[in-house]
C-alpha positions in Angstrom: -39.7 -49.1 11.7 -43.4 -49.2 10.7 -45.2 -48.0 13.8 -46.4 -44.5 12.9 -47.9 -44.0 16.4 -44.4 -44.2 18.0 -43.9 -41.1 20.2 -40.8 -39.7 21.9 -42.4 -37.0 24.1 -42.8 -37.1 27.8 -45.6 -39.6 27.7 -43.5 -42.3 26.0 -39.8 -41.5 26.0 -38.6 -44.9 24.8 -40.0 -47.7 22.8 -38.6 -50.9 21.6 -38.7 -51.4 17.8 -37.4 -53.9 15.4 -35.2 -53.0 12.4 -32.3 -54.2 10.3 -28.6 -53.8 11.0 -27.8 -50.0 10.9 -25.7 -49.0 7.8 -22.2 -47.9 8.7 -20.2 -45.3 6.7 -16.6 -44.6 6.0 -14.6 -41.4 5.3 -11.1 -40.7 4.1 -9.0 -37.6 4.2 -5.7 -37.2 2.3 -3.4 -34.5 3.5 -1.3 -32.9 0.8 0.9 -29.8 0.5 0.7 -27.4 -2.4 3.3 -29.4 -4.4 1.2 -32.5 -4.0 3.4 -34.2 -1.4 1.7 -36.1 1.4 1.8 -35.1 5.1 2.5 -38.4 6.9 2.4 -39.1 10.7 0.1 -36.2 11.5 -1.8 -36.8 14.8 -5.5 -36.2 14.5 -8.8 -36.7 16.2 -12.3 -36.8 14.6 -15.6 -36.0 16.3 -19.3 -36.0 15.6 -22.5 -35.9 17.5 -22.1 -39.5 18.6 -18.7 -38.8 20.1 -19.8 -35.5 21.7 -22.7 -37.4 23.4 -20.2 -40.1 24.6 -22.0 -42.8 22.7 -18.8 -43.8 21.1 -15.2 -42.8 21.7 -13.5 -40.2 19.6 -11.6 -41.3 16.5 -7.8 -40.7 16.8 -4.5 -41.7 15.3 -2.0 -40.5 12.7 -2.1 -40.1 9.0 -0.3 -42.9 7.1 2.7 -42.6 4.8 0.5 -41.2 2.0 -1.1 -38.7 4.3 -4.3 -40.7 4.4 -6.7 -40.8 7.4 -9.4 -43.4 7.2 -12.4 -43.5 9.5 -14.8 -46.5 9.5 -18.0 -47.4 11.3 -19.4 -44.0 11.1 -23.0 -43.0 11.8 -24.7 -40.9 9.2 -23.6 -37.7 10.9 -21.3 -34.8 10.0 -17.7 -35.4 11.0 -15.2 -32.8 12.1 -11.4 -33.3 11.7 -8.9 -31.7 14.0 -5.1 -32.0 13.7 -2.7 -31.5 16.5 -1.4 -27.9 16.2 2.3 -28.1 16.9 3.2 -31.1 14.6 1.2 -29.6 11.8 2.7 -26.1 12.2 6.2 -27.6 12.4 6.0 -29.6 9.2 4.0 -26.9 7.3 6.8 -24.4 8.0 9.1 -26.6 6.0 6.8 -27.1 3.0 7.2 -24.7 0.0 4.2 -23.1 -1.8 3.6 -23.2 -5.5 5.3 -20.3 -7.3 2.2 -19.0 -9.0 -0.4 -17.5 -6.6 -4.1 -16.7 -7.1 -3.2 -12.9 -6.9 -6.7 -12.0 -5.6 -7.6 -8.3 -5.9 -5.9 -5.7 -3.8 -8.4 -3.7 -1.8 -8.8 -0.3 -3.3 -9.5 2.5 -2.6 -7.3 2.5 0.6 -10.4 2.7 2.9 -11.8 -0.6 1.7 -11.2 -3.4 4.2 -8.6 -6.0 3.2 -10.1 -9.2 1.8 -9.1 -12.8 2.1 -10.8 -14.2 -0.9 -10.9 -18.0 -1.5 -8.7 -19.3 -4.3 -10.6 -19.5 -7.6 -11.8 -22.9 -8.7 -9.3 -25.0 -10.6 -6.5 -22.7 -9.7 -4.6 -25.6 -8.1 -3.4 -28.4 -10.3 -4.3 -30.8 -7.5 -8.0 -30.0 -7.8 -8.7 -31.4 -11.3 -6.8 -34.6 -10.5 -8.8 -35.1 -7.3 -12.1 -34.6 -9.1 -11.1 -36.9 -12.0 -10.5 -39.7 -9.5 -14.0 -39.1 -7.9 -12.7 -37.4 -4.8 -13.8 -34.1 -3.2 -11.3 -31.3 -3.1 -10.7 -28.6 -0.5 -8.0 -25.9 -0.1 -7.3 -25.1 3.6 -5.0 -23.2 5.8 -3.6 -24.6 9.0 -5.9 -22.5 11.2 -8.9 -24.4 9.6 -7.5 -27.7 10.8 -5.5 -27.4 13.9 -7.0 -27.8 17.4 -5.4 -24.7 18.9 -2.9 -22.0 18.2 0.6 -23.6 17.9 3.5 -22.7 20.1 5.6 -20.2 18.2 9.0 -18.6 18.8 9.1 -15.7 18.7 5.6 -14.8 19.6 4.3 -12.0 21.7 1.0 -12.0 23.6 0.4 -8.6 22.0 0.5 -10.1 18.5 -2.8 -10.8 16.8 -3.6 -14.1 15.1 -2.6 -13.7 11.4 -6.0 -13.7 9.7 -4.8 -15.5 6.6 -3.4 -18.5 8.2 -6.0 -18.6 11.1 -9.3 -17.5 9.7 -11.2 -19.3 12.5 -10.0 -18.0 15.9 -12.2 -20.6 17.6 -10.3 -23.5 16.0 -13.4 -25.5 15.2 -11.7 -27.8 12.7 -12.8 -29.0 9.2 -16.3 -30.5 9.0 -17.6 -32.8 6.3 -21.4 -32.9 6.2 -23.3 -36.1 6.5 -24.2 -36.3 2.8 -20.5 -36.3 1.8 -19.5 -39.5 3.6 -18.3 -42.6 1.8 -15.7 -40.8 -0.2 -12.1 -39.5 0.0 -11.6 -35.8 0.6 -8.3 -34.3 -0.7 -7.2 -31.6 1.7 -4.6 -29.3 0.1 -3.0 -27.3 2.9 -1.3 -24.0 2.4 2.2 -23.9 3.8 2.7 -22.1 7.1 5.1 -19.5 5.7 5.5 -15.8 5.2 6.9 -13.5 2.5 10.3 -11.9 2.8 11.8 -9.3 0.5 14.7 -10.7 -1.5 17.7 -8.7 -0.5 21.4 -9.6 -1.1 24.0 -8.2 1.2 26.8 -8.1 -1.3 29.3 -5.7 -2.8 28.0 -6.4 -6.3 25.0 -4.5 -7.8 21.7 -6.4 -7.4 18.5 -5.7 -9.3 16.5 -7.3 -6.5 18.1 -4.8 -4.1 17.6 -1.9 -6.4 13.9 -2.6 -6.9 12.9 -3.8 -3.4 14.7 -1.0 -1.6 13.2 1.4 -4.1 9.8 0.2 -3.0 10.7 0.7 0.6 12.1 4.2 -0.1 8.7 5.1 -1.7 6.8 3.4 1.1 8.5 5.8 3.5 6.3 8.5 2.0 3.1 6.7 3.2 1.0 8.9 5.3 -2.3 7.0 5.0 -2.0 5.5 8.5 -1.2 8.9 10.0 -4.1 10.5 8.2 -6.4 7.8 9.4 -5.3 8.3 13.0 -6.2 12.0 12.7 -9.8 10.9 11.9 -10.0 7.9 14.1 -7.3 8.0 16.9 -7.8 4.3 17.9 -7.4 2.9 14.4 -5.3 -0.3 14.1 -2.7 0.9 11.5 -2.1 -2.6 10.4 -5.5 -2.6 8.9 -5.0 0.5 6.8 -4.2 -0.4 3.2 -1.0 1.3 2.0 0.5 1.7 5.5 3.9 0.4 6.5 2.3 -1.8 9.2 -0.3 -3.2 6.8 2.4 -4.2 4.3 4.5 -6.2 6.8 1.9 -7.5 9.3 -0.9 -8.4 6.8 0.3 -8.6 3.2 3.6 -10.4 4.1 1.5 -13.0 5.9 -1.0 -13.6 3.1 0.3 -16.3 0.8 -2.6 -16.0 -1.6 -0.9 -13.0 -3.4 2.3 -11.1 -3.7 2.8 -8.2 -1.2 2.1 -4.9 -3.0 3.4 -1.4 -2.4 0.3 0.8 -2.5 1.1 4.5 -3.2 -1.2 7.2 -1.9 -2.0 8.2 -5.5 -3.3 4.7 -6.2 -0.3 3.3 -7.9 0.5 -0.3 -7.0 3.7 -2.4 -7.6 4.4 -5.9 -6.5 7.4 -6.7 -4.3 10.0 -9.3 -5.3 9.6 -11.8 -2.4 10.6 -15.3 -1.3 8.7 -17.5 1.1 10.3 -18.2 4.5 9.1 -20.3 7.5 6.6 -18.4 9.6 9.0 -18.2 12.5 11.3 -16.1 10.2 8.5 -13.5 9.4 8.9 -9.8 9.9 8.3 -9.2 13.6 9.0 -5.5 13.8 7.9 -2.6 11.5 7.8 0.9 12.9 6.9 4.1 11.2 8.5 7.2 12.9 6.6 10.4 12.2 8.4 13.4 13.7 5.2 15.4 13.6 3.7 13.0 16.1 6.8 12.6 18.3 7.0 14.1 21.8 9.5 16.9 22.1 12.3 16.0 24.6 11.9 18.1 27.8 14.3 21.0 28.1 15.5 20.5 24.5 16.2 23.2 21.9 13.4 24.7 19.9 13.3 22.8 16.6 12.2 24.6 13.4 9.0 23.1 12.0 10.5 22.6 8.5 13.3 20.5 10.0 10.7 18.4 11.9 8.7 17.8 8.7 11.9 16.4 7.0 12.5 13.6 9.5 10.3 10.7 8.7 11.6 7.1 8.4 10.6 3.6 9.2 12.5 0.4 10.0 11.7 -3.3 10.0 13.4 -6.6 10.6 13.2 -10.3 10.9 15.7 -13.0 12.0 18.2 -12.2 9.2 17.6 -8.6 8.0 17.1 -5.1 9.3 16.1 -2.3 6.9 15.9 1.4 7.5 14.1 3.6 4.9 14.4 7.4 5.1 11.7 9.6 3.6 12.6 12.3 1.1 11.3 15.7 0.3 7.5 15.9 0.0 6.4 19.4 0.5 7.8 22.7 -0.9 8.8 23.7 2.7 11.3 20.7 2.6 13.5 22.6 0.2 14.4 25.1 3.0 16.6 22.3 4.4 18.0 21.4 1.0 19.3 24.9 0.2 21.2 25.3 3.5 24.4 24.4 1.7 26.7 25.4 4.6 29.3 22.6 5.2 29.4 21.4 8.9 32.4 19.6 10.3 31.7 15.9 10.1 33.5 15.1 13.3 30.6 16.1 15.5 31.8 19.4 16.6 30.0 22.7 16.2 26.5 21.4 16.4 23.9 24.1 17.1 21.3 21.8 18.8 22.7 22.4 22.3 24.6 19.1 22.2 27.3 17.4 20.2 26.4 16.0 16.8 27.1 12.4 15.8 30.7 12.0 14.9 30.7 10.7 11.3 34.3 11.2 9.9 37.4 12.7 11.5 38.0 15.0 8.5 35.8 16.8 5.9 32.3 18.3 6.2 28.7 17.4 5.8 25.7 19.3 4.5 24.4 21.5 7.4 20.6 21.1 6.6 20.8 17.3 6.1 22.8 16.8 9.3 20.3 18.9 11.3 17.4 16.8 10.1 19.3 13.6 11.0 20.2 14.9 14.5 16.5 15.9 15.1 15.4 12.4 14.2 17.8 10.9 16.8 16.7 13.3 19.5 13.0 12.7 18.8 13.3 8.9 18.6 16.2 7.8 20.9 14.6 4.5 21.9 14.0 3.5 18.3 17.6 4.3 17.3 18.8 2.2 20.2 16.5 -0.6 19.2 18.0 -0.5 15.7 21.5 -0.7 17.2 20.5 -3.6 19.5 18.8 -5.5 16.6 21.9 -5.4 14.4 23.6 -8.4 16.1 23.6 -11.3 13.7 21.6 -9.4 11.1 22.4 -7.8 7.7 21.9 -4.1 7.6 20.2 -2.4 4.6 19.6 1.4 4.4 17.7 3.2 1.6 16.2 6.6 0.8 15.0 8.9 -2.0 16.0 12.5 -2.5 16.6 14.1 0.9 16.0 10.6 2.3 19.0 9.4 0.4 21.2 12.0 2.0 19.9 11.1 5.5 20.4 7.4 4.6 24.0 8.1 3.7 24.6 10.0 7.0 23.0 7.1 8.9 25.3 4.7 7.0 28.3 6.8 7.9 27.3 6.6 11.6 27.0 2.8 11.3 29.9 2.2 8.9 31.5 -0.3 11.3 28.3 -2.4 11.1 28.7 -3.0 7.4 25.6 -1.3 6.0 24.5 -1.7 2.4 23.1 1.5 1.0 20.8 2.1 -2.1 19.7 5.6 -2.8 17.6 7.3 -5.5 17.8 10.9 -6.8 19.9 12.0 -3.8 21.8 15.3 -3.6 25.4 15.6 -2.6 25.9 15.3 1.1 29.6 15.1 2.1 32.7 16.9 1.0 35.7 15.3 -0.7 37.8 14.8 2.4 34.9 13.1 4.2 34.4 10.8 1.3 37.8 9.3 1.8 36.7 8.1 5.2 33.5 6.5 3.8 35.0 4.2 1.2 34.0 1.2 3.3 30.3 2.0 3.0 28.8 -0.1 0.1 26.6 2.3 -1.8 24.8 2.3 -5.1 23.4 5.7 -6.1 20.6 5.8 -8.7 20.4 8.8 -11.0 17.5 9.5 -13.5 19.0 11.3 -16.5 17.2 14.6 -16.2 16.9 14.7 -12.4 18.5 18.0 -11.4 18.3 17.3 -7.7 21.3 15.0 -8.0 23.3 18.1 -9.1 22.9 20.0 -5.8 24.7 21.2 -3.8 27.1 22.3 -6.4 30.5 20.5 -6.7 32.4 23.4 -5.2 34.0 24.6 -1.9 31.1 26.3 -0.1 32.5 26.9 3.3 33.5 30.5 4.2 34.0 32.7 7.2 30.8 34.7 6.7 28.8 31.7 8.2 30.7 32.3 11.4 30.6 36.0 11.5 28.1 38.9 11.6 25.7 37.2 14.0 22.1 36.6 12.5 23.3 37.8 9.1 25.9 35.1 8.9 23.5 32.5 7.4 22.2 34.7 4.6 25.6 36.3 3.8 27.3 33.0 3.9 24.8 31.6 1.4 25.1 34.6 -0.9 28.9 34.2 -0.9 28.5 30.5 -1.6 26.6 31.3 -4.8 29.6 33.2 -6.0 31.9 30.3 -5.1 29.5 28.1 -7.1 30.3 30.0 -10.2 34.0 29.7 -9.6 33.6 26.0 -8.8 32.2 25.4 -12.2 35.5 26.5 -13.7 37.9 24.8 -11.3 37.4 22.8 -8.1 39.3 23.9 -5.1 39.4 23.4 -1.4 37.0 20.7 -0.1 34.1 20.6 -2.5 30.9 18.6 -2.2 31.3 15.2 -3.9 28.9 12.3 -4.6 29.4 9.1 -2.7 29.0 5.5 -4.0 28.8 3.7 -7.3 26.4 5.1 -9.9 23.5 3.4 -11.6 22.0 5.7 -14.2 18.9 5.7 -16.3 20.2 7.3 -19.5 17.9 8.8 -22.2 20.0 8.1 -25.3 19.6 9.9 -28.6 21.6 10.3 -31.9 22.2 13.1 -34.3 23.3 13.6 -37.9 25.5 16.4 -39.2 23.7 18.7 -41.6 24.5 22.0 -43.4 22.7 25.1 -42.4 22.8 28.7 -43.8 20.8 31.8 -43.5 22.0 33.0 -47.0 19.6 32.8 -49.9 22.5 32.2 -52.1 23.2 28.9 -50.4 19.9 27.6 -51.8 20.7 28.7 -55.4 22.6 26.8 -58.0 25.7 28.9 -57.2 25.3 28.5 -53.4 27.9 25.8 -52.9 30.4 28.5 -52.1 28.1 30.3 -49.7 28.9 30.6 -46.0 27.3 27.8 -44.0 27.6 26.0 -40.7 27.4 22.4 -39.6 24.6 21.6 -37.1 23.5 18.4 -35.4 19.9 17.3 -36.1 18.4 14.8 -33.7 17.2 11.5 -35.2 13.7 10.4 -34.3 14.3 7.3 -32.3 15.4 7.5 -28.7 15.8 4.9 -26.0 16.4 4.5 -22.3 19.5 2.6 -21.2 20.2 1.2 -17.8 23.9 1.9 -17.0 25.7 0.2 -14.1 29.4 0.7 -14.8 30.5 -1.5 -11.9 29.0 -4.5 -13.6 31.9 -4.5 -16.1 34.3 -5.5 -13.4 32.1 -8.4 -12.3 31.6 -9.4 -15.9 35.3 -9.6 -16.5 35.6 -12.2 -13.8 33.0 -14.5 -15.4 33.4 -13.8 -19.1 34.1 -16.5 -21.6 36.5 -16.5 -24.5 33.9 -15.3 -27.0 33.2 -12.3 -24.8 36.7 -10.7 -24.8 35.8 -8.2 -27.4 33.1 -6.8 -25.1 35.6 -6.7 -22.3 38.0 -4.6 -24.4 35.3 -2.2 -25.3 34.4 -1.8 -21.6 38.0 -1.3 -20.3 38.6 0.8 -17.2 39.9 3.8 -19.1 36.6 4.0 -21.1 34.5 3.7 -18.0 36.5 6.4 -16.2 36.0 8.8 -19.1 32.2 8.1 -19.3 31.6 7.9 -15.6 34.0 10.1 -13.7 34.4 9.4 -10.0 32.5 11.3 -7.3 30.2 13.2 -9.8 27.4 12.7 -12.3 28.0 11.8 -15.9 27.1 14.3 -18.6 23.3 14.2 -18.9 21.7 13.5 -22.3 19.3 16.4 -22.0 19.0 19.8 -20.4 15.2 19.5 -20.2 14.0 19.5 -16.6 10.7 18.2 -15.3 9.7 17.8 -11.7 8.4 14.3 -12.6 11.9 13.2 -13.4 12.7 13.3 -9.7 9.6 11.4 -8.6 10.1 8.0 -7.1 6.7 6.7 -8.2 6.6 8.4 -11.6 10.2 8.0 -12.7 12.5 5.8 -10.7 10.2 2.9 -9.8 8.6 2.4 -13.2 12.0 2.1 -14.8 13.3 -0.3 -12.1 10.1 -2.4 -12.3 10.2 -2.7 -16.1 13.9 -3.5 -16.2 13.5 -6.2 -13.6 10.5 -7.6 -15.6 12.7 -7.8 -18.7 15.5 -9.6 -16.9 13.1 -12.0 -15.2 11.5 -13.3 -18.4 13.5 -12.7 -21.6 10.4 -13.9 -23.7 8.1 -11.0 -22.6 7.2 -8.7 -25.6 8.4 -5.5 -23.9 8.3 -2.2 -25.7 11.7 -1.3 -24.2 13.4 -4.1 -26.1 11.8 -2.9 -29.4 12.9 0.6 -28.8 16.5 -0.4 -28.1 16.6 -2.6 -31.3 15.2 0.3 -33.4 17.7 2.7 -31.8 20.6 0.3 -32.5 19.6 0.0 -36.1 19.4 3.8 -36.4 23.1 4.0 -35.3 24.0 2.9 -38.9 22.6 6.1 -40.3 25.2 8.0 -42.3 26.4 11.2 -40.7 26.1 10.1 -37.1 29.3 11.5 -35.3 31.8 8.9 -34.4 31.8 10.1 -30.8 28.1 9.5 -30.4 28.4 6.0 -32.0 31.2 5.1 -29.7 29.3 6.4 -26.6 26.1 4.6 -27.5 27.9 1.4 -28.3 29.5 1.5 -24.9 26.1 2.2 -23.2 24.3 -0.6 -25.1 27.1 -3.0 -24.1 26.5 -2.0 -20.5 22.8 -2.7 -20.9 23.6 -6.3 -21.9 25.5 -6.8 -18.6 22.5 -6.3 -16.4 21.7 -10.0 -16.4 24.7 -10.2 -14.1 22.7 -8.2 -11.5 20.3 -11.2 -11.1 22.9 -13.9 -10.6 22.5 -14.0 -6.8 18.7 -14.1 -7.1 18.6 -16.9 -9.6 21.1 -18.9 -7.3 18.9 -18.4 -4.3 16.6 -21.3 -3.2 13.2 -20.1 -4.4 14.7 -17.3 -6.4 13.7 -18.6 -9.8 10.1 -19.1 -8.5 10.1 -15.6 -7.1 11.0 -14.2 -10.6 8.4 -16.3 -12.2 5.8 -15.0 -9.7 7.0 -11.4 -10.3 6.1 -11.8 -14.0 2.7 -13.1 -13.3 -0.1 -11.0 -14.7 -2.3 -9.3 -12.1 -4.9 -6.7 -12.0 -2.5 -4.0 -11.0 -0.3 -4.1 -14.1 -0.6 -0.5 -15.1 3.2 0.1 -14.9 4.2 -2.8 -17.2 5.5 -1.9 -20.6 4.1 -4.4 -23.2 4.0 -4.2 -27.0 1.1 -6.6 -27.3 -1.6 -7.9 -25.0 -0.9 -11.2 -23.2 -3.4 -13.8 -22.2 -5.5 -12.0 -19.6 -7.9 -9.3 -21.0 -8.3 -7.8 -17.5 -4.8 -6.5 -17.3 -4.2 -2.9 -18.5 -0.9 -2.2 -20.2 0.7 1.2 -20.8 
């Protein structure tokens, strides 16, 4: 058009001009999943300003067998692609993501809003291939393509759109600007899936269970959401980093990174997770804080220190329900722990103006722990009913640390007919021997850190006596004083119905070695004639120590799968040896008398050891310091003068350490399990807990 005087205002709205045939354009989209497989037969429509003005009809159709959508005859205008929501959501729930994720930064400190950062350039192997072929590349989530929110089951109107999968709540589609026509655009679409904790409901010990349920036991201590509500009562707790709700309703729906347990002190540990269809996501996660609960009308006056001991949370999806009980957190909590009085476990004699939960028909249960459990049931009756109702068709897991372990065992005893699987950490004794006989059906693995003294209380002794029932208000104090005397007697001989530990032990043992040396205070001993002087034999500790992960029950499983060349190991791990080293219903002899409050800490003692052991088992090639320490320790065993009993014990323990690979059999056999372990070993910016002997590829990772 060469008429420069042409005007399109109100004076001259239209004018006939002469020009050549208008150039038409084309555009291609190829729909791929994260594994590079095409998405065929996806209904679509494409729009631009010409279709919006009704000058031409909308483009529509389906992607071909290679996931390609081709548009021709386009005006030089931006084009927006929209895919039909339900077919896209249905197929993307079946597609698997790549094992390795971008692992974008976790928001810290806890007050910083959660971020959904885009994947870094060239993170996907699909991107360089697309660019090498002259195509454009885009990484998208289904909410950036679909024309509306898909129909989901289950879905509640109260649920918010998951921000990761649906970053655009207006569903405006994916737009290609006018200067990017005449080319193919590769659209890599993130699967419509969610993260789920790997948990195996099995009688054999599982490292995945031990680690993930340990994370949940520690997450039960989270008070960040409660503290935030004190400051801002209307805060959405699912947006508070480190809260229970945030873990399940935000992190478990964000496929860009592994869900991370964020402790209130800033420690962060990744969960071991597998991807599941979005319909199988966690739909319920409830934190129960007894300090916030309404008191039942007309109920008994409940001591504050009992109320402070009754925090827990529960969560579930289509296949699992997990209950995590909180342990001791404040010094006041120990008031409950030292109430050693045994209470009949049949439900009689409860002092909360109503009958207690019947647990076993014989034996007794720790008075303080039972009180805390009963208070929780009275404060949260609807939630306990919801847990019962949700059990149909689901596998039940229960966990807890310290006092939380005791409450978890009581809860498991109540639900023993529902086949609970229990993992506890640093728990005290809870039931007496006679009650234990009725709880053999409860599958329980009890973790003990070597120097954790909490696992030694209450004492393994008969602590019931008539003074608890007599003398009115003085009965409690006098009964406790008399129990201390019985404790001393119980150290010599067990009698009556003593407190016993329940479950199979998993112990973190701090192994050492000694050599026999001569010692004398006589100056003559140091002279040339001193060979005849009086002297004594003492043990001197050798310099190299190591930590050994001991799960005696793995020896039975190993025996079932052992090959011919492994029979020598089987003989060294016979039942008689295991019974001597790990007596039933009690703790093995600890390697040290040194006590440190940190030895009882979940985040400082139990979880780091669990994390690093899982890391070692997941990738045998990692240069971990723990492996070097064990090798040095084993070489030191050849030192002359090491007592035979120590050599035999440490050989047994090191043999048990080698069996831990059995504890990952179920995870490796799980669909997606090997990828989950690979993802767990991925370097990320929160690797402070990882034990490494030398730096790996990423300089941004800090190693201890």
